[in-house]
C-alpha positions as CSV (number, residue, x, y, z in Angstrom):
1,X,90.4,139.6,-22.8
2,X,92.6,138.7,-25.8
3,X,96.2,140.0,-26.4
4,X,95.1,142.5,-28.9
5,X,92.4,144.0,-26.7
6,X,94.9,144.2,-23.8
7,X,97.4,146.0,-26.1
8,X,94.8,148.5,-27.2
9,X,93.8,149.3,-23.6
10,X,97.5,149.8,-22.7
11,X,97.9,152.3,-25.5
12,X,94.9,154.3,-24.3
13,X,96.4,154.8,-20.9
14,X,94.8,154.2,-17.5
15,X,91.3,155.1,-16.3
16,X,93.0,156.1,-13.0
17,X,94.0,159.7,-13.9
18,X,96.1,160.4,-10.8
19,X,99.8,160.9,-10.4
20,X,101.7,160.2,-7.2
21,X,98.5,160.2,-5.1
22,X,96.9,163.3,-6.5
23,X,94.1,163.5,-9.0
24,X,94.3,165.9,-11.9
25,X,91.6,168.0,-10.3
26,X,93.6,168.2,-7.1
27,X,96.8,169.2,-8.9
28,X,95.1,171.9,-10.8
29,X,93.1,173.4,-7.9
30,X,96.3,173.5,-5.7
31,X,98.2,175.1,-8.6
32,X,95.5,177.7,-9.1
33,X,95.5,178.6,-5.5
34,X,99.3,178.9,-5.4
35,X,99.4,181.0,-8.6
36,X,96.2,183.1,-7.8
37,X,94.6,182.0,-11.1
38,X,90.9,183.0,-11.4
39,X,90.1,180.6,-14.3
40,X,91.6,177.9,-16.4
41,X,90.7,175.4,-19.1
42,X,92.5,172.0,-19.5
43,X,92.3,169.7,-22.6
44,X,94.0,166.3,-22.8
45,X,94.7,164.4,-26.0
46,X,95.4,160.7,-26.2
47,X,95.5,160.7,-30.0
48,X,93.3,160.6,-31.9
49,X,90.9,161.2,-28.9
50,X,90.4,164.2,-26.7
51,X,89.2,162.3,-23.6
52,X,89.1,165.2,-21.2
53,X,88.2,168.9,-21.5
54,X,87.3,170.8,-18.4
55,X,87.1,174.3,-17.0
56,X,88.0,175.4,-13.5
57,X,87.1,178.6,-11.8
58,X,86.0,181.8,-13.5
59,X,86.9,182.9,-17.0
60,X,85.5,186.4,-16.2
61,X,85.2,187.3,-12.6
62,X,83.6,190.6,-13.5
63,X,80.6,188.9,-15.1
64,X,80.8,185.6,-13.2
65,X,81.4,183.6,-16.3
66,X,82.5,180.0,-15.7
67,X,85.6,178.7,-17.4
68,X,84.3,176.0,-19.8
69,X,85.3,173.8,-22.7
70,X,83.9,176.6,-25.0
71,X,85.8,179.5,-23.3
72,X,88.0,181.4,-25.8
73,X,91.5,182.4,-24.4
74,X,94.4,184.1,-26.0
75,X,96.7,181.4,-27.4
76,X,99.6,183.7,-26.9
77,X,102.9,182.4,-28.3
78,X,101.2,179.3,-29.5
79,X,100.1,181.6,-32.4
80,X,103.6,181.3,-33.8
81,X,103.0,177.7,-34.8
82,X,99.9,178.8,-36.8
83,X,102.2,181.2,-38.7
84,X,104.9,178.6,-39.2
85,X,102.3,176.2,-40.6
86,X,101.0,178.9,-43.0
87,X,104.5,179.4,-44.3
88,X,105.1,175.7,-44.8
89,X,101.7,175.4,-46.6
90,X,102.8,178.1,-49.1
91,X,106.2,176.3,-49.4
92,X,104.3,173.0,-50.3
93,X,102.1,175.1,-52.7
94,X,105.3,176.1,-54.5
95,X,104.7,179.8,-53.8
96,X,107.4,180.4,-51.1
97,X,111.1,179.6,-51.1
98,X,112.3,179.0,-47.5
99,X,115.9,180.0,-48.3
100,X,115.2,182.9,-50.6
101,X,116.0,186.4,-49.2
102,X,113.1,188.1,-47.6
103,X,113.8,191.1,-49.9
104,X,112.5,189.0,-52.8
105,X,109.0,189.2,-51.3
106,X,109.2,192.5,-49.2
107,X,111.7,194.7,-51.1
108,X,111.1,197.7,-48.8
109,X,112.6,196.1,-45.7
110,X,115.5,197.8,-44.0
111,X,118.7,197.0,-45.9
112,X,120.2,194.8,-43.2
113,X,117.1,192.7,-43.2
114,X,116.8,192.0,-46.9
115,X,119.0,188.8,-46.9
116,X,117.3,187.0,-44.0
117,X,115.3,184.0,-45.1
118,X,111.9,182.6,-44.2
119,X,113.6,179.6,-42.6
120,X,115.7,181.9,-40.4
121,X,112.5,183.8,-39.4
122,X,110.7,180.6,-38.5
123,X,113.7,179.5,-36.4
124,X,114.1,182.9,-34.7
125,X,117.6,182.8,-36.1
126,X,117.3,186.1,-38.2
127,X,118.7,188.4,-35.5
128,X,116.0,191.0,-36.0
129,X,115.6,193.3,-33.0
130,X,112.3,192.8,-31.1
131,X,109.9,195.8,-31.5
132,X,108.1,194.7,-28.3
133,X,111.1,196.1,-26.3
134,X,110.6,199.6,-27.6
135,X,109.0,202.2,-25.3
136,X,106.7,203.4,-28.1
137,X,105.2,200.0,-28.6
138,X,101.7,199.4,-27.2
139,X,100.0,196.0,-27.6
140,X,96.5,197.4,-27.3
141,X,96.4,199.7,-30.4
142,X,96.2,199.0,-34.1
143,X,99.5,199.0,-36.0
144,X,100.4,198.6,-39.7
145,X,103.4,196.7,-40.9
146,X,105.5,199.7,-41.7
147,X,104.8,201.3,-38.3
148,X,106.1,198.3,-36.4
149,X,109.2,198.0,-38.6
150,X,109.8,201.7,-38.1
151,X,110.2,201.1,-34.3
152,X,113.4,199.1,-34.9
153,X,114.5,199.7,-38.5
154,X,117.6,201.7,-37.5
155,X,118.9,199.1,-35.0
156,X,121.7,196.7,-35.7
157,X,121.0,193.0,-36.1
158,X,121.5,191.1,-32.8
159,X,123.7,188.6,-34.5
160,X,124.7,187.4,-38.0
161,X,121.6,185.6,-39.4
162,X,121.6,181.8,-38.9
163,X,124.3,181.8,-36.2
164,X,122.2,182.2,-33.0
165,X,118.6,182.0,-31.7
166,X,116.8,184.8,-30.0
167,X,113.0,185.0,-29.8
168,X,111.7,188.2,-31.5
169,X,108.2,189.2,-32.5
170,X,109.7,191.0,-35.4
171,X,110.7,187.7,-37.0
172,X,107.0,186.6,-37.2
173,X,105.9,190.1,-38.3
174,X,108.1,189.8,-41.4
175,X,107.1,186.2,-41.9
176,X,103.4,187.1,-41.9
177,X,104.1,189.9,-44.4
178,X,105.8,187.4,-46.7
179,X,102.7,185.1,-46.2
180,X,100.4,187.9,-47.3
181,X,102.4,188.8,-50.4
182,X,102.9,185.2,-51.6
183,X,99.3,184.1,-50.9
184,X,97.6,187.2,-52.2
185,X,95.4,187.2,-49.1
186,X,95.5,188.9,-45.7
187,X,97.3,186.8,-43.1
188,X,94.0,186.6,-41.2
189,X,92.1,185.2,-44.2
190,X,94.8,182.7,-45.2
191,X,95.0,181.2,-41.7
192,X,91.2,181.2,-41.5
193,X,90.9,179.4,-44.8
194,X,93.7,176.9,-44.6
195,X,93.7,176.0,-40.9
196,X,90.7,177.2,-38.9
197,X,87.9,176.5,-41.4
198,X,89.7,173.6,-43.0
199,X,89.8,171.8,-39.6
200,X,86.3,172.9,-38.7
201,X,87.5,174.8,-35.6
202,X,84.4,176.5,-34.4
203,X,86.1,178.1,-31.3
204,X,89.1,179.7,-32.9
205,X,89.8,183.1,-34.4
206,X,91.7,186.3,-34.1
207,X,91.0,189.0,-31.5
208,X,89.1,191.2,-34.1
209,X,86.7,188.2,-34.6
210,X,85.6,187.9,-30.9
211,X,82.7,190.3,-31.1
212,X,81.5,189.4,-34.6
213,X,82.2,185.7,-35.1
214,X,81.3,184.5,-31.6
215,X,78.0,185.8,-30.3
216,X,78.0,186.1,-26.5
217,X,75.7,187.6,-24.0
218,X,76.5,190.6,-21.9
219,X,75.7,188.9,-18.7
220,X,76.3,192.0,-16.5
221,X,73.1,193.5,-18.1
222,X,71.0,190.8,-16.6
223,X,72.4,190.8,-13.1
224,X,74.9,188.0,-13.7
225,X,72.3,185.6,-14.9
226,X,72.2,184.2,-18.5
227,X,68.9,184.8,-20.1
228,X,69.2,184.7,-23.9
229,X,69.6,180.9,-24.1
230,X,65.9,180.7,-23.3
231,X,65.0,182.3,-26.6
232,X,68.0,181.8,-29.0
233,X,69.7,178.5,-29.6
234,X,73.0,180.3,-30.2
235,X,73.3,181.1,-26.5
236,X,72.9,177.5,-25.4
237,X,76.3,176.3,-24.2
238,X,77.8,179.7,-25.3
239,X,81.2,180.4,-26.7
240,X,82.5,183.2,-24.5
241,X,85.9,185.1,-24.5
242,X,87.8,185.1,-21.2
243,X,88.5,188.3,-19.3
244,X,91.4,189.2,-17.0
245,X,91.7,191.9,-14.3
246,X,94.6,193.7,-12.7
247,X,95.3,193.9,-9.0
248,X,93.0,196.9,-8.7
249,X,90.1,195.1,-10.3
250,X,90.4,196.9,-13.7
251,X,89.8,194.9,-16.8
252,X,93.0,194.3,-18.9
253,X,92.4,195.3,-22.5
254,X,92.7,192.7,-25.2
255,X,95.9,192.9,-27.2
256,X,95.3,193.9,-30.8
257,X,96.0,191.3,-33.5
258,X,97.9,193.7,-35.6
259,X,100.3,194.5,-32.7
260,X,101.4,190.9,-32.4
261,X,100.6,189.5,-35.8
262,X,101.8,185.9,-36.2
263,X,103.3,186.0,-32.7
264,X,100.4,186.2,-30.3
265,X,97.2,187.0,-32.3
266,X,95.1,183.8,-32.0
267,X,92.2,183.2,-29.6
268,X,90.9,179.7,-29.1
269,X,89.4,177.2,-26.8
270,X,91.7,174.6,-25.3
271,X,89.8,171.9,-27.1
272,X,90.3,173.6,-30.5
273,X,94.0,174.0,-29.9
274,X,94.1,170.3,-29.2
275,X,92.2,169.5,-32.4
276,X,94.7,171.8,-34.3
277,X,97.7,170.1,-32.7
278,X,96.4,166.6,-33.8
279,X,96.2,168.0,-37.3
280,X,99.7,169.3,-37.1
281,X,101.1,166.0,-35.7
282,X,100.2,164.2,-38.9
283,X,99.9,165.1,-42.6
284,X,96.6,167.0,-42.3
285,X,98.1,170.5,-42.2
286,X,101.6,170.0,-43.6
287,X,101.8,167.0,-45.9
288,X,105.4,165.9,-45.9
289,X,107.3,164.8,-42.8
290,X,110.5,166.6,-43.9
291,X,108.4,169.8,-44.1
292,X,106.9,169.3,-40.7
293,X,110.4,168.9,-39.4
294,X,111.1,172.5,-40.4
295,X,108.4,173.6,-37.9
296,X,109.2,171.2,-35.0
297,X,112.5,169.4,-35.1
298,X,115.9,170.4,-33.6
299,X,118.4,171.7,-36.0
300,X,122.1,172.6,-36.0
301,X,123.9,175.9,-36.0
302,X,126.9,176.3,-38.3
303,X,129.2,175.6,-35.4
304,X,127.6,172.2,-34.8
305,X,125.6,173.1,-31.8
306,X,122.1,171.5,-31.7
307,X,119.4,174.0,-31.4
308,X,116.3,172.5,-29.7
309,X,113.8,175.3,-30.5
310,X,111.8,176.4,-33.6
311,X,108.8,178.8,-34.0
312,X,108.2,179.0,-30.3
313,X,108.4,175.2,-29.8
314,X,111.0,173.9,-27.5
315,X,112.2,170.3,-27.7
316,X,113.4,167.9,-25.0
317,X,114.7,164.3,-25.0
318,X,112.3,162.7,-22.5
319,X,109.6,160.7,-24.4
320,X,109.8,163.1,-27.4
321,X,108.5,166.0,-25.4
322,X,107.9,169.4,-27.1
323,X,106.1,172.4,-25.8
324,X,105.2,176.0,-26.6
325,X,104.2,178.5,-24.0
326,X,104.2,182.1,-22.8
327,X,102.0,185.1,-21.9
328,X,100.3,188.1,-23.3
329,X,98.9,190.9,-21.0
330,X,96.5,189.2,-18.6
331,X,96.8,185.6,-19.8
332,X,99.1,182.6,-20.0
333,X,99.1,179.6,-22.4
334,X,100.7,176.2,-22.6
335,X,100.7,173.3,-25.1
336,X,102.9,170.2,-24.7
337,X,103.1,167.1,-26.8
338,X,104.8,163.8,-25.9
339,X,105.5,161.9,-29.1
340,X,106.6,158.6,-27.7
341,X,105.6,155.8,-30.1
342,X,103.7,153.9,-27.4
343,X,101.8,156.9,-25.9
344,X,101.1,160.2,-27.7
345,X,99.7,162.6,-25.1
346,X,99.1,166.4,-25.5
347,X,98.3,168.8,-22.6
348,X,96.8,172.2,-23.2
349,X,96.3,174.8,-20.4
350,X,95.0,178.3,-20.8
351,X,94.4,180.8,-18.0
352,X,93.5,184.4,-17.3
353,X,96.6,185.2,-15.3
354,X,99.8,186.5,-16.9
355,X,103.3,185.1,-16.3
356,X,102.3,181.6,-15.3
357,X,104.6,178.7,-16.4
358,X,102.6,175.5,-16.7
359,X,105.6,173.3,-17.6
360,X,105.8,171.4,-14.3
361,X,102.1,171.0,-13.9
362,X,101.7,169.9,-17.5
363,X,104.2,167.1,-17.1
364,X,102.5,165.9,-14.0
365,X,99.1,165.9,-15.7
366,X,100.6,164.0,-18.6
367,X,102.0,161.5,-16.1
368,X,98.4,160.9,-14.8
369,X,97.3,159.9,-18.3
370,X,100.3,157.8,-19.3
371,X,102.7,156.0,-17.0
372,X,105.4,156.2,-19.6
373,X,105.4,160.0,-19.3
374,X,106.2,160.4,-15.7
375,X,109.6,161.9,-14.8
376,X,110.7,158.8,-13.0
377,X,111.4,160.9,-9.9
378,X,109.3,162.0,-6.9
379,X,107.5,165.1,-8.2
380,X,105.9,165.6,-4.8
381,X,109.2,166.0,-3.1
382,X,111.1,167.8,-5.8
383,X,110.3,170.6,-8.3
384,X,111.6,169.1,-11.5
385,X,112.2,170.7,-14.9
386,X,113.7,169.1,-18.0
387,X,116.3,171.4,-19.6
388,X,117.1,171.7,-23.2
389,X,120.9,171.9,-23.1
390,X,123.7,169.7,-21.8
391,X,124.5,169.8,-18.1
392,X,127.6,171.9,-18.5
393,X,125.8,174.6,-20.5
394,X,122.8,174.5,-18.1
395,X,125.0,175.0,-15.1
396,X,126.7,177.9,-16.8
397,X,123.3,179.5,-17.5
398,X,122.3,178.9,-13.9
399,X,125.4,180.6,-12.6
400,X,124.8,183.6,-14.9
401,X,121.2,183.8,-13.6
402,X,122.4,183.9,-10.0
403,X,125.0,186.5,-10.9
404,X,122.3,188.7,-12.6
405,X,120.3,188.6,-9.3
406,X,123.4,189.3,-7.1
407,X,123.0,186.0,-5.3
408,X,126.3,184.5,-4.1
409,X,127.3,180.9,-4.9
410,X,128.8,179.2,-1.9
411,X,129.9,176.0,-3.4
412,X,129.8,174.0,-6.7
413,X,130.0,170.2,-6.5
414,X,130.8,168.3,-9.7
415,X,129.9,164.8,-8.6
416,X,130.8,163.2,-12.0
417,X,134.4,164.6,-11.7
418,X,134.6,163.5,-8.1
419,X,133.5,160.0,-9.1
420,X,136.1,159.9,-11.9
421,X,138.8,160.8,-9.5
422,X,137.7,157.9,-7.3
423,X,137.8,155.5,-10.3
424,X,134.0,155.4,-10.7
425,X,131.6,156.3,-13.4
426,X,128.7,158.8,-13.0
427,X,126.7,160.7,-15.6
428,X,127.1,164.5,-15.4
429,X,125.8,165.6,-12.1
430,X,126.4,169.1,-10.6
431,X,125.0,170.8,-7.6
432,X,125.2,174.6,-7.0
433,X,124.8,175.8,-3.4
434,X,123.8,179.5,-2.9
435,X,121.6,181.8,-1.0
436,X,121.2,185.0,1.0
437,X,122.6,184.9,4.6
438,X,120.0,187.6,5.6
439,X,117.1,185.4,4.5
440,X,118.6,182.2,5.8
441,X,119.4,183.8,9.2
442,X,115.8,185.0,9.6
443,X,114.5,181.4,9.2
444,X,117.1,180.0,11.6
445,X,116.2,182.6,14.2
446,X,112.7,181.0,14.1
447,X,114.0,177.4,14.2
448,X,117.7,176.7,14.2
449,X,117.2,173.1,13.2
450,X,116.2,174.3,9.7
451,X,119.9,175.0,9.2
452,X,120.3,171.4,8.0
453,X,118.3,172.4,4.9
454,X,120.2,175.6,4.2
455,X,121.7,177.2,2.1
456,X,119.6,176.6,-1.0
457,X,120.7,174.2,-3.7
458,X,119.8,173.2,-7.3
459,X,121.0,169.9,-8.8
460,X,121.5,169.5,-12.5
461,X,122.1,166.0,-14.0
462,X,121.9,163.9,-17.1
463,X,119.7,160.7,-17.0
464,X,120.2,157.5,-18.9
465,X,118.2,158.7,-21.9
466,X,120.4,161.8,-22.2
467,X,117.8,164.2,-20.7
468,X,119.0,167.1,-18.6
469,X,117.1,167.6,-15.3
470,X,117.1,170.6,-12.9
471,X,115.6,170.0,-9.5
472,X,115.3,171.4,-6.0
473,X,113.3,170.3,-2.9
474,X,109.8,171.7,-2.7
475,X,110.4,174.4,-0.1
476,X,106.8,174.7,1.1
477,X,106.7,171.0,1.9
478,X,110.1,171.2,3.6
479,X,109.2,174.3,5.6
480,X,106.0,172.6,6.8
481,X,108.1,170.0,8.6
482,X,109.5,172.8,10.7
483,X,106.2,174.6,11.1
484,X,107.5,177.5,9.0
485,X,105.4,177.0,5.8
486,X,103.3,180.1,6.6
487,X,106.3,182.4,6.5
488,X,106.0,184.7,3.4
489,X,109.7,184.3,2.7
490,X,109.2,180.6,1.9
491,X,106.9,181.4,-1.0
492,X,109.3,184.1,-2.3
493,X,112.2,181.6,-2.1
494,X,110.2,179.0,-4.0
495,X,109.3,181.5,-6.7
496,X,112.9,182.5,-7.0
497,X,114.1,178.9,-7.4
498,X,111.5,178.2,-10.1
499,X,112.5,181.3,-12.0
500,X,116.2,180.2,-11.8
501,X,115.6,176.7,-13.2
502,X,113.4,178.0,-15.9
503,X,115.9,180.6,-17.0
504,X,118.7,178.0,-17.0
505,X,116.7,175.3,-18.6
506,X,114.8,177.0,-21.4
507,X,116.0,178.4,-24.7
508,X,113.3,181.0,-24.8
């Protein structure tokens, strides 16, 4: 093998798609069991290839449909990136000014909203109150623009536009209205023309398209057995929308596109989202690099603080990681991209269970496809999350999260300060020790030796690349060493710890 062939093979990653002794399939099945996920589709990109697309479990347990590469799932907050791309396409067309007041395009907006700009809307820096928080809002019915605006039009702005960031569906509602009025087309039609049809995405659309654009068989009418593929080629390897059910077995209604326009209105297969992301990574959808930077690059607030979040995307320092994720009723979605020059890897995960955070799993899957993308720590022993803010800010947010939950902090160790006092140098490293005496005592009553593991602790540190990490020991694994892993409280503690690090580490 010559040098060039070896270099090419190295850039394409390893054929051994395992990470710390676990295959991707093992990681996913274990995660699905822990999170009670019925069905899931994974897509992996090693640009420009999509070497792996696979479904796991059931996309629709009611009709026994298998999750597959063709399964359509709600893209959830990933939809924001479609809206941001649409705005930037109109900017490059010369039809939209990013820093013009929104009132120029939508003059009937509430007075306090008139001066916000498209750039601020894209950045979630407009301060518009979020209509999703209103009691009258229902995501399952049709809404028009004025009705949704009316839910919050009399409320004050959350902050002076451009000075803070707070995710709000209202920002993208207004942005899509601007897109409609500058393009002369419905938002649906503009995105279909300039992104979905342009890229040839055959498994992407809006919720109102599911029953018209994507023919799929009502399997329940044929006793859970597909029949139509025998007579009609359209039903061979069918494109089928996923379904989600609540704890009582009732199907969860699909959210209406009009209710979350521009924020969570796209349905797509994991493979199509990966195709679309490849188009966004280069000049296919947005031509100029400085224009793409508006959609996915950190920016500064007027006070000089770096803001690592735009249009639902969140940005990290480790290997150029960026991700966008979240939920709609019944479903969760996740898209991450590592933009390291030696290994561009994207991970898409879509599932029919609400409230699932795939961040940790997505990073481990990426590590299986590219050695450069591993955390550098023992993910089997530790639950690791890369934060977006400096250590001091992250620790402050963690303390606030504990206070919100009424959890006492027993100790705070600033190891960097202690090292400095000893005449040594250590990058920022802080450990918070906390817990509930009632819960801890219950475990120690079962086995007092577990006292060496208690109380709970979370460590926050900065690595040599400037990344902030939050970590805690995997409690299920730790408890197994004491024969206590079947205790329900262990799962509850682990869930609490994960929610704490996510709240402290993420902007959104």
